[in-house]
C-alpha positions as a printed Julia matrix, in Angstrom:
633×3 Matrix{Float64}:
   0.0      0.0     0.0
   1.05     3.6    -0.53
  -0.17     7.22    0.0
  -1.62     9.35   -2.81
  -1.64    13.08   -2.2
  -3.78    15.9    -3.59
  -3.38    19.57   -2.73
  -6.3     21.32   -1.02
  -6.96    23.92    1.65
  -6.64    22.76    5.22
  -9.68    24.19    7.11
  -7.78    24.21   10.41
  -4.78    26.23    9.2
  -6.45    27.86    6.17
  -3.31    26.91    4.18
  -2.88    24.85    1.02
  -1.34    21.48    2.0
  -1.34    17.8     1.03
  -4.41    15.61    1.64
  -3.38    11.91    1.86
  -5.31     8.75    0.87
  -4.09     5.19    1.56
  -4.35     3.16   -1.71
  -3.49    -0.24   -3.17
  -3.09    -1.58   -6.71
  -4.96    -4.59   -8.23
  -5.61    -6.21  -11.63
  -9.06    -6.25  -13.19
 -10.61    -8.94  -15.42
  -8.89    -7.4   -18.47
  -5.52    -7.81  -16.75
  -5.18    -4.01  -16.44
  -3.64    -2.44  -13.33
  -6.09    -0.37  -11.29
  -5.93     1.33   -7.89
  -8.46     1.89   -5.18
  -8.64     3.95   -2.0
  -8.54     1.98    1.24
  -8.72     4.87    3.69
  -8.67     8.68    3.69
  -5.83     9.63    6.06
  -6.41    13.37    5.89
  -3.78    16.09    6.37
  -0.52    14.74    7.81
   1.29    18.06    8.27
   3.01    16.96   11.5
   4.85    14.06    9.71
   7.85    14.45    7.47
   8.35    12.6     4.19
  10.28     9.68    5.71
   7.67     9.2     8.44
   4.86     9.17    5.85
   6.72     6.5     3.87
   7.34     4.47    7.03
   3.65     4.84    7.94
   2.48     3.25    4.66
   4.94     0.37    5.09
   3.9     -0.14    8.72
   0.18    -0.3     7.81
   0.98    -2.8     5.04
   2.88    -4.95    7.53
   0.03    -4.81   10.04
  -2.49    -5.88    7.37
  -0.35    -8.88    6.43
   1.08    -9.96    9.79
  -0.97    -8.31   12.55
  -0.19    -5.49   14.98
   2.87    -7.06   16.6
   6.2     -5.35   15.8
   8.57    -7.97   14.43
  11.82    -6.05   14.02
  13.33    -3.02   15.81
  11.74    -0.2    17.81
   9.16     1.72   15.73
   8.82     5.52   15.6
   6.27     6.43   18.29
   4.46     8.97   16.14
   4.39     6.62   13.16
   3.16     3.77   15.37
   0.39     5.99   16.8
  -0.99     6.83   13.35
  -0.51     3.25   12.08
  -2.6      1.76   14.9
  -5.25     4.44   14.46
  -5.57     3.82   10.71
  -5.41     0.01   11.13
  -8.32     0.17   13.6
 -10.37     2.11   11.05
  -9.57    -0.45    8.33
 -10.72    -3.27   10.62
 -13.9     -1.44   11.61
 -14.86    -0.72    8.01
 -13.87    -4.26    6.76
 -11.9     -2.77    3.91
  -9.4     -5.66    3.62
  -9.03    -9.43    4.36
  -7.1     -9.21    7.62
  -5.14   -12.01    9.36
  -7.79   -12.29   12.08
 -10.46   -13.08    9.49
  -8.2    -15.54    7.65
  -7.66   -17.56   10.83
 -11.38   -17.98   11.45
 -12.21   -18.61    7.79
  -9.25   -20.38    6.19
  -9.23   -20.47    2.41
  -6.8    -23.12    1.2
  -8.49   -23.82   -2.1
  -6.76   -23.59   -5.45
  -8.78   -20.7    -6.86
  -8.65   -20.06  -10.59
 -10.6    -17.9   -13.0
 -11.52   -20.25  -15.84
 -13.53   -20.35  -19.04
 -16.4    -22.78  -18.4
 -17.02   -23.18  -22.12
 -13.56   -24.78  -22.41
 -14.28   -27.46  -19.78
 -13.99   -31.0   -21.16
 -14.05   -34.47  -19.57
 -12.14   -37.27  -21.25
 -10.39   -40.62  -20.63
 -13.16   -41.92  -18.34
 -12.18   -45.38  -17.03
 -13.36   -47.95  -14.49
 -11.21   -48.06  -11.37
 -13.32   -49.3    -8.43
 -13.0    -53.07   -8.93
  -9.39   -52.78  -10.07
  -8.44   -50.75   -6.98
 -10.18   -53.22   -4.67
  -8.31   -56.15   -6.27
  -5.01   -54.26   -6.21
  -5.31   -53.74   -2.47
  -6.14   -57.44   -2.03
  -2.93   -58.32   -3.92
  -1.0    -56.01   -1.62
  -2.72   -57.52    1.42
  -1.58   -60.99    0.27
   1.93   -59.55   -0.42
   2.04   -61.21   -3.85
   4.36   -58.49   -5.28
   6.84   -59.22   -2.48
   6.61   -62.96   -3.11
   7.37   -62.55   -6.82
  10.24   -60.18   -6.07
  11.76   -62.72   -3.67
  11.45   -65.33   -6.42
  13.72   -63.2    -8.62
  11.12   -61.52  -10.82
  11.93   -58.16  -12.42
   9.79   -55.12  -11.59
   8.32   -54.97  -15.12
   7.31   -58.65  -14.93
   5.65   -58.13  -11.55
   3.64   -55.15  -12.83
   2.48   -57.13  -15.87
   1.56   -60.16  -13.72
  -0.49   -58.0   -11.34
  -2.23   -56.4   -14.31
  -3.18   -59.78  -15.78
  -4.4    -61.25  -12.47
  -6.59   -58.21  -11.76
  -7.93   -58.29  -15.31
  -8.88   -61.96  -14.99
 -10.74   -61.26  -11.73
 -12.61   -58.2   -13.01
 -13.03   -58.94  -16.72
 -12.43   -62.67  -17.44
 -11.95   -62.98  -21.19
  -9.43   -64.07  -23.78
  -6.05   -62.36  -23.93
  -7.13   -60.5   -27.07
 -10.3    -59.11  -25.48
  -8.43   -58.41  -22.23
  -5.96   -56.26  -24.16
  -8.78   -54.19  -25.65
 -10.41   -53.83  -22.22
  -7.15   -52.63  -20.64
  -6.55   -50.1   -23.39
 -10.11   -48.78  -23.73
 -12.05   -49.33  -20.51
  -9.93   -49.93  -17.44
  -7.55   -47.87  -15.3
  -5.69   -50.97  -14.08
  -2.44   -49.83  -15.69
  -2.56   -46.59  -13.69
  -2.5    -48.76  -10.55
   0.27   -51.12  -11.67
   2.47   -48.5   -13.32
   2.33   -49.75  -16.92
   1.46   -47.92  -20.12
  -1.82   -49.29  -21.41
  -0.85   -48.9   -25.06
   2.15   -51.22  -24.58
  -0.01   -54.18  -23.48
  -0.4    -56.9   -26.13
  -2.0    -60.34  -26.08
   1.41   -61.93  -26.57
   2.73   -60.27  -23.41
  -0.28   -61.57  -21.49
   0.23   -65.09  -22.88
   3.88   -65.1   -21.82
   3.28   -63.78  -18.3
   0.58   -66.46  -17.79
   3.17   -69.14  -18.52
   5.6    -67.49  -16.1
   2.95   -67.5   -13.37
   2.24   -71.19  -13.97
   5.9    -72.02  -13.26
   5.37   -70.58   -9.77
   2.13   -72.52   -9.15
   3.25   -74.92   -6.42
   5.33   -72.34   -4.53
   2.59   -69.74   -4.87
  -0.12   -72.08   -3.55
   1.98   -73.1    -0.56
   2.81   -69.46    0.21
  -0.78   -68.2    -0.13
  -2.18   -71.09    1.89
  -0.03   -70.19    4.88
  -0.36   -66.44    4.28
  -4.16   -66.5     4.49
  -3.98   -68.7     7.59
  -1.79   -66.07    9.26
  -3.89   -63.13    8.05
  -7.22   -64.49    9.21
  -6.12   -66.86   12.01
  -7.31   -70.07   10.31
  -6.39   -73.55   11.53
  -7.33   -75.91    8.64
  -8.86   -78.49   10.98
 -11.39   -79.28    8.24
 -10.53   -79.57    4.56
 -12.84   -80.24    1.63
 -11.92   -82.34   -1.38
 -13.77   -82.61   -4.67
 -13.27   -82.65   -8.42
 -14.8    -80.88  -11.36
 -14.02   -80.69  -15.03
 -14.15   -78.21  -17.86
 -14.49   -78.92  -21.55
 -12.57   -77.82  -24.64
 -13.8    -76.21  -27.82
 -11.81   -77.94  -30.52
 -10.51   -81.41  -31.32
  -7.32   -81.22  -29.17
  -5.72   -83.97  -31.27
  -2.21   -83.5   -29.85
  -3.17   -82.93  -26.24
  -2.11   -85.34  -23.5
  -4.45   -83.82  -20.9
  -7.66   -83.54  -22.91
  -9.5    -86.86  -22.81
 -13.02   -88.16  -23.18
 -14.79   -88.45  -19.85
 -17.98   -87.78  -17.9
 -18.59   -84.05  -18.37
 -20.25   -82.13  -15.54
 -21.79   -79.84  -18.17
 -23.18   -82.8   -20.16
 -20.81   -81.94  -23.01
 -20.11   -85.55  -23.94
 -19.21   -84.38  -27.44
 -16.12   -82.51  -26.16
 -12.88   -83.55  -24.51
 -12.41   -82.49  -20.9
  -9.73   -81.91  -18.27
 -10.22   -82.61  -14.55
  -9.51   -80.07  -11.79
  -9.06   -81.47   -8.28
  -9.18   -78.96   -5.42
  -8.63   -79.01   -1.67
 -10.42   -76.12    0.07
 -10.92   -75.15    3.7
 -14.4    -74.22    5.02
 -13.61   -70.52    4.58
 -13.19   -71.06    0.83
  -9.39   -70.68    0.56
  -7.59   -73.1    -1.73
  -5.11   -75.44   -0.08
  -3.97   -77.42   -3.09
  -5.02   -78.01   -6.7
  -4.09   -80.53   -9.35
  -5.02   -80.75  -13.02
  -5.54   -84.31  -14.28
  -6.36   -85.92  -17.58
  -9.99   -85.9   -18.58
 -10.52   -89.64  -18.05
  -9.34   -89.55  -14.43
 -11.93   -91.15  -12.13
 -12.94   -89.4    -8.92
 -11.94   -92.23   -6.62
  -8.37   -92.66   -7.91
  -7.39   -88.99   -7.66
  -7.26   -88.66   -3.87
  -4.22   -90.9    -3.43
  -2.24   -88.73   -5.86
  -2.45   -85.53   -3.8
  -2.97   -86.62   -0.19
   0.75   -86.52    0.61
   0.97   -82.88   -0.48
  -1.69   -81.63    1.92
   0.66   -81.4     4.91
   2.77   -78.85    3.04
  -0.22   -76.69    2.19
  -2.12   -76.7     5.48
  -1.22   -75.25    8.83
   0.24   -77.56   11.47
  -2.26   -78.5    14.19
  -2.17   -80.94   17.06
  -5.54   -82.46   16.15
  -6.17   -84.81   13.24
  -7.38   -83.05   10.12
 -10.9    -83.93    8.94
 -11.37   -84.55    5.21
 -14.91   -83.95    3.88
 -15.6    -85.58    0.51
 -18.4    -86.66   -1.77
 -19.65   -90.22   -2.24
 -17.86   -90.61   -5.57
 -14.48   -90.33   -3.83
 -15.33   -92.16   -0.61
 -14.35   -95.69   -1.62
 -13.33   -98.2     1.04
  -9.76   -98.04   -0.22
  -9.63   -94.24    0.08
 -11.13   -94.28    3.58
  -8.56   -96.81    4.75
  -5.78   -94.77    3.16
  -6.9    -91.6     4.96
  -6.85   -93.43    8.28
  -3.37   -94.74    7.59
  -2.16   -91.23    6.69
  -3.49   -89.77    9.95
  -6.69   -88.13    8.68
 -10.28   -88.4     9.82
 -13.08   -88.16    7.28
 -16.78   -87.53    6.74
 -18.55   -88.59    3.55
 -21.82   -89.86    2.14
 -22.03   -93.65    2.12
 -21.8    -94.99   -1.43
 -24.61   -97.49   -0.72
 -27.47   -97.78    1.76
 -26.54  -100.15    4.63
 -28.86  -103.15    4.7
 -28.35  -104.32    8.27
 -28.27  -101.51   10.76
 -29.82  -100.73   14.14
 -30.24   -97.7    16.36
 -27.37   -96.91   18.68
 -28.32   -97.8    22.26
 -29.8    -94.9    24.18
 -29.81   -92.63   21.12
 -32.87   -90.78   19.91
 -33.72   -89.16   16.63
 -33.14   -85.42   16.69
 -34.72   -82.95   14.29
 -33.02   -79.86   12.92
 -33.94   -77.44   10.14
 -32.05   -76.35    7.06
 -31.7    -72.82    5.68
 -35.26   -73.0     4.32
 -36.65   -74.13    7.72
 -37.41   -77.6     6.37
 -37.1    -80.48    8.9
 -34.22   -82.97    8.76
 -34.06   -86.02   11.04
 -30.66   -87.25   12.31
 -30.22   -90.68   13.9
 -27.06   -92.49   15.02
 -27.01   -96.11   13.8
 -24.71   -99.12   14.07
 -23.97  -101.08   10.9
 -22.98  -104.73   11.12
 -19.36  -105.6    10.34
 -18.4   -101.91   10.08
 -15.97  -100.04   12.33
 -16.99   -96.66   10.93
 -19.71   -94.6    12.49
 -22.95   -93.99   10.52
 -25.51   -91.21   10.76
 -28.92   -91.78    9.15
 -30.29   -88.63    7.47
 -33.91   -88.22    6.45
 -34.77   -85.05    4.55
 -38.45   -84.45    3.84
 -37.63   -81.96    1.09
 -35.35   -84.53   -0.56
 -38.06   -87.15   -0.12
 -40.64   -85.01   -1.93
 -38.18   -84.32   -4.73
 -37.22   -87.99   -5.19
 -40.84   -89.14   -5.13
 -41.71   -86.54   -7.74
 -38.85   -87.71   -9.96
 -39.78   -91.37   -9.51
 -43.38   -90.59  -10.43
 -42.29   -88.73  -13.55
 -39.91   -91.49  -14.65
 -42.57   -94.11  -13.96
 -45.0    -92.27  -16.22
 -42.41   -92.08  -18.98
 -41.47   -95.76  -18.58
 -45.12   -96.82  -18.67
 -45.7    -94.63  -21.75
 -42.86   -96.51  -23.43
 -44.44   -99.85  -22.55
 -47.76   -98.66  -23.96
 -46.07   -97.75  -27.24
 -44.5   -101.23  -27.45
 -47.89  -102.85  -26.69
 -49.63  -100.71  -29.32
 -47.05  -101.8   -31.89
 -48.18  -105.43  -31.46
 -51.62  -104.57  -32.85
 -50.46  -102.44  -35.77
 -49.91  -103.7   -39.23
 -46.17  -103.78  -39.86
 -45.41  -103.2   -36.16
 -42.59  -104.89  -34.26
 -43.96  -108.27  -33.21
 -41.09  -110.77  -33.23
 -40.46  -111.77  -29.64
 -36.7   -111.07  -29.83
 -37.27  -107.56  -31.15
 -39.95  -106.85  -28.55
 -37.63  -107.81  -25.68
 -34.89  -105.77  -27.34
 -37.14  -102.7   -27.24
 -38.01  -103.41  -23.62
 -34.28  -103.73  -22.82
 -33.53  -100.34  -24.36
 -36.35   -98.81  -22.32
 -34.96  -100.35  -19.12
 -31.51   -98.95  -19.88
 -33.03   -95.49  -20.24
 -34.72   -95.68  -16.83
 -32.44   -97.9   -14.69
 -33.85   -96.76  -11.34
 -37.48   -97.37  -12.32
 -37.76  -100.6   -14.27
 -37.26  -102.7   -11.11
 -40.72  -101.58   -9.97
 -42.37  -103.21  -13.01
 -43.05  -106.9   -13.59
 -43.29  -107.31  -17.37
 -44.7   -110.33  -19.21
 -44.89  -110.97  -22.98
 -47.21  -113.64  -24.43
 -46.2   -115.07  -27.83
 -47.46  -117.78  -30.2
 -45.71  -120.75  -31.73
 -44.5   -118.67  -34.66
 -42.43  -116.51  -32.27
 -44.67  -113.48  -32.6
 -45.64  -111.47  -29.53
 -49.38  -111.14  -29.18
 -49.78  -109.48  -25.78
 -47.7   -107.32  -23.43
 -48.7   -106.91  -19.79
 -47.04  -105.31  -16.78
 -47.69  -104.86  -13.1
 -46.39  -102.1   -10.79
 -45.2   -102.87   -7.26
 -46.63  -101.15   -4.2
 -45.63   -97.51   -4.61
 -45.55   -96.83   -0.88
 -43.05   -99.64   -0.28
 -40.87   -98.49   -3.17
 -40.88   -94.89   -1.91
 -40.17   -95.84    1.68
 -36.43   -95.16    1.29
 -36.88   -91.83   -0.47
 -35.07   -88.88    1.12
 -32.83   -91.17    3.2
 -29.05   -91.33    3.0
 -26.21   -92.11    5.4
 -23.14   -90.16    6.49
 -20.07   -92.26    7.16
 -17.32   -90.96    9.44
 -14.39   -91.95   11.61
 -15.52   -89.46   14.32
 -17.93   -91.36   16.6
 -17.41   -88.94   19.47
 -19.17   -86.07   17.68
 -22.88   -85.37   18.22
 -25.35   -85.56   15.33
 -25.75   -81.83   14.74
 -21.96   -81.29   14.71
 -21.41   -84.06   12.17
 -24.17   -82.63    9.97
 -22.66   -79.15   10.18
 -19.17   -80.39    9.33
 -20.42   -82.3     6.3
 -22.37   -79.33    4.98
 -19.16   -77.33    4.67
 -18.72   -79.24    1.38
 -21.1    -76.69   -0.13
 -18.19   -74.23    0.01
 -16.17   -76.21   -2.51
 -19.23   -76.38   -4.76
 -19.36   -72.6    -4.65
 -15.61   -72.51   -5.4
 -16.12   -74.47   -8.61
 -19.07   -72.28   -9.57
 -16.96   -69.13   -9.19
 -14.03   -70.61  -11.1
 -16.04   -71.95  -14.01
 -18.66   -69.21  -14.36
 -17.49   -65.96  -12.73
 -13.82   -66.41  -13.72
 -14.56   -68.0   -17.1
 -12.61   -71.26  -16.84
 -15.05   -72.91  -19.22
 -14.85   -73.55  -22.05
 -11.14   -73.74  -22.91
 -10.11   -72.59  -26.39
  -6.33   -73.07  -26.08
  -4.82   -75.63  -28.43
  -1.76   -76.9   -26.51
  -1.43   -78.23  -22.98
   0.99   -75.54  -21.78
  -1.46   -72.77  -22.66
  -4.29   -74.76  -21.07
  -2.42   -75.16  -17.79
  -1.47   -71.46  -17.76
  -5.1    -70.5   -18.42
  -6.4    -72.63  -15.54
  -3.68   -71.42  -13.17
  -4.5    -67.78  -13.96
  -8.1    -68.43  -12.98
  -6.92   -69.97   -9.71
  -4.76   -66.88   -9.04
  -7.77   -64.63   -9.62
  -9.8    -66.84   -7.28
  -7.39   -66.0    -4.43
  -8.42   -62.35   -4.8
 -12.11   -63.27   -4.91
 -11.89   -65.4    -1.76
  -9.77   -62.9     0.18
 -12.28   -60.14   -0.54
 -15.47   -62.18   -0.03
 -14.25   -63.76    3.21
 -13.69   -60.35    4.78
 -17.02   -59.05    3.49
 -18.89   -62.05    4.9
 -17.55   -61.16    8.34
 -19.45   -57.87    7.93
 -22.63   -59.58    6.63
 -22.05   -58.54    3.0
 -22.81   -61.71    1.03
 -23.1    -60.49   -2.57
 -21.7    -62.82   -5.22
 -18.56   -61.82   -7.11
 -20.23   -60.55  -10.3
 -22.51   -58.32   -8.23
 -19.53   -56.94   -6.29
 -17.76   -56.09   -9.55
 -20.88   -54.36  -10.87
 -21.17   -52.23   -7.72
 -17.47   -51.33   -7.62
 -17.43   -50.39  -11.32
 -19.61   -47.38  -10.51
 -16.41   -45.66   -9.35
 -14.55   -44.12  -12.28
 -11.54   -41.9   -12.83
 -11.75   -39.0   -15.28
  -9.52   -36.27  -16.71
 -10.95   -32.73  -16.76
  -9.4    -29.99  -18.94
 -10.22   -26.31  -18.56
  -8.58   -23.05  -19.71
  -7.92   -20.24  -17.2
  -7.77   -16.48  -17.75
  -4.05   -16.68  -18.62
  -4.91   -19.11  -21.44
  -3.22   -21.94  -19.56
  -4.78   -25.4   -19.9
  -5.31   -26.99  -16.48
  -5.53   -30.82  -16.56
  -6.91   -32.63  -13.5
  -7.06   -36.43  -13.18
  -9.41   -37.44  -10.37
 -11.37   -40.45   -9.05
 -15.1    -40.12   -8.62
 -16.54   -40.15   -5.12
 -17.67   -43.7    -4.17
 -21.4    -44.22   -3.89
 -22.66   -45.39   -0.45
 -22.63   -49.08   -1.46
 -19.01   -48.81   -2.65
 -17.94   -46.92    0.46
 -19.56   -49.62    2.6
 -17.45   -52.26    0.85
 -14.25   -50.21    1.32
 -15.05   -49.74    5.0
 -15.74   -53.43    5.53
 -12.43   -54.37    3.89
 -10.57   -51.5     5.62
  -9.24   -50.46    2.21
  -8.58   -46.94    0.95
 -11.44   -45.6    -1.17
  -9.24   -44.12   -3.93
  -5.71   -44.75   -5.25
  -5.04   -41.01   -5.57
  -6.85   -37.8    -4.66
  -5.91   -35.57   -7.56
  -3.28   -35.35  -10.26
  -2.9    -31.85  -11.67
  -0.83   -30.47  -14.53
  -0.78   -27.02  -16.14
   0.2    -26.22  -19.7
   1.87   -22.82  -19.38
   1.85   -20.18  -22.1
   5.03   -18.34  -23.06
   5.96   -15.4   -25.22
   6.44   -16.56  -28.79
   9.44   -15.45  -30.74
   9.23   -14.55  -34.39
   8.3    -17.53  -36.61
   7.47   -19.68  -33.53
   4.34   -21.81  -33.7
   1.86   -21.65  -30.81
   2.69   -25.08  -29.34
   2.51   -26.19  -25.75
   5.83   -25.12  -24.23
   6.02   -26.81  -20.88
   4.02   -29.09  -18.61
   4.42   -28.61  -14.89
   2.96   -31.03  -12.33
   0.56   -29.47   -9.89
């Protein structure tokens, strides 16, 4: 600030003298320098020129820093006028003073911009990718790969591919397009999206497969430490996935019993060991013609390396297809207990002495009866299960199959009376045999008789159905077999029902993470493809396990949909100095997304704001108006 003086008559002295006004300079919207009067100081005849100059400087200092004198001893007369004028400035609110700035801080980055120049571009999904990235960091997978001797560029590419498989499971070609056009995953991993190619993704998948065994062992123990898991119960089951293509040179792809009823395609078998929390303990990929019962002996010795060490015997829960007598005896010899469904209904059994039938309910509040029984010539312990919902379902199926079987018999009988119909006794029994093969569980209920003449021609077909109530008496009944006789009925039932977790695991792998079908032509690419899906499943399980502790039970596809509502966007705008301001920012998470972040205890954005300014400069002769310099904000 400074003093402006104008000459006028002083009414007190009746003499012409200087009249002083305290002023300051500012720039207007046209970038022109203007001045304005802050305060009329009046006639300062009792101050000399130096004191007047010191007075303007002292008032300026008081406006900026307050009334306290910072350096030296001020002139008393100058200080008197300075405090008087400063009090008037405060009373009239002529300036933004330090006192006001303390009560109303203004730390914003204020700019005068042209709103017509505002543009949003490069909008990308970041919510799901950021959630998966933090799960990778929680599992310390980057550190594991670094300790295995991986280079930084390889680690970044591997993380990119694993996240992509979890969020957008597709072929390497489609994944490349998604990374380049839709996703902000490369901003999280530090890669340039335009450098990603399908060939790079193929190669990094093969590199990850080489680390499969070490990675599984590391992650199995890492999740146990993170979430304090003991692995007292492990689940074992198999599934398979089919190929699109002939796979003529493949050693893994074989004909087998397809879970998807794709008997026209070759398959490969995936065996998995999972704990009740859903975390993988061990996986193996077998040939497509591998039977369920023979697979257990091939991986049982590896379980000790993958599971945590406990003092108690580990309990293996398995399906009836795996629970052969040989496998049960092997598990006992290896130091495991087991629970499984009996492969056949025991014929000679009796109620355990002093035991009563107890009734529990399932998730749909339907009754289930549990009864301890003793089976002759068996050392294992058996639990008889009767489910009324299962009984109704089985009776309905038996009734439907009976109707279809009887309709087939009626067609054969009608053929005997038609001209040109099948009448030779051998052919008639052949048709009946084919019908029995189609309904193997039903034909035992029918007593069939065919009357024929001396010429070997059938003339009459009759059948009789057994008592339906007797046939349906065993509906809804099955038996659990276990080596744990000391457990009560409800506990055994609860332990066995944990096998539903491995069923969900296979559903996530094959559907949500797109493990089926397989289009790769050679076995190496097939194994890398399956292993990549297993790596993505570690992220899914780590995230879902923590969410379930907070009662968030959405399936994985729904979680991805919710998280994809969070985007990152670049906003460009031009300010009054014709500088282009570029701001890269993440959108605010919606309440559902914020709830997920809070439950996981993850950060809700990878960065707050990235700002850059394209500065203008004076152009020399013959220079073109190009962007001269970019400075990070």
